[in-house]
Phi, psi and omega in degrees: 000321180290327178295320178294320179295318178297320179297317179295316180295319180296319179296316179296318180296316179295322178296315179296318179296320178297315180298315180296316180298313179297321178298317179295317180296316181295318180289330180288334182274359178088017180299135174226152174295145180301133178095340180275124179223161176278119182260124178298152182303325182293343182250009185283351177232134181215147171259117186244124177229159179214149178299325176209156180275113182234178177296327179293316181292323176296316179294324178295315177302314181298316180294318178300312180297319182292340176264011175084015178270131180269127176270122183257161186273346177218156187294334181288344184267359181221149180287335182235153178233112176264118185239117175275115185276319180200163177216134178231153178215128183225155173227134177217156177289128181261318177223152180239154175279176179296338178265018176065030174260149181291129179256323183221141176248150173250129174254136181224125177236142180219149177228131173254134182210167174214160178232129178246150171255123188069215180255349186245311190289119179276110181276319177230113182295169179311123185231144179247130174254135184231138174230134179233143176219152176240148173213151181276134181260129178246107183292345176277347181221068186295322181299316179295322178297319178295320179294320178295318179297317179297318179296316179298320179296319177299316179297320179294319179296317177296321178297315178298319179297317178297320178297318178300313181295319178298320178296318178297312182292340177292346178296338181296332182281348183281000000 
């Protein structure tokens, strides 16, 4: 019984040592969670507006907050104003079969935005970010195709939000 207890304690001790060692190695190599960045003090407050509340604007708000950026309620309380001007989303047939049925669809999402410093100075003129994805359509399994399209759209929206936040945080290099 004591040999079994010693074996269990040794296994737990080795497991704990392994976890600590891996944690030290991962932190030493500069690993960060995806989306987490060091935000300069000058960019920690922003006035964020959008023509309409969409999944992209919600994801952008969430990303800004998760990176320690405070969203303020009026333009006078922040040095920058990130304004989403418009958002579009389209689907079109990309390839057809020999019987003229859709085989592949192209999804395209775009966001137009601009960044102002204060209320007048245009730091980044109206800019459009575009994300495109393709997926194969199976007419025998329409439900799966709809689920795949919905998943791709969510990923595209998150991608656009990450691009928006990166563009904003890129102001630090100017």
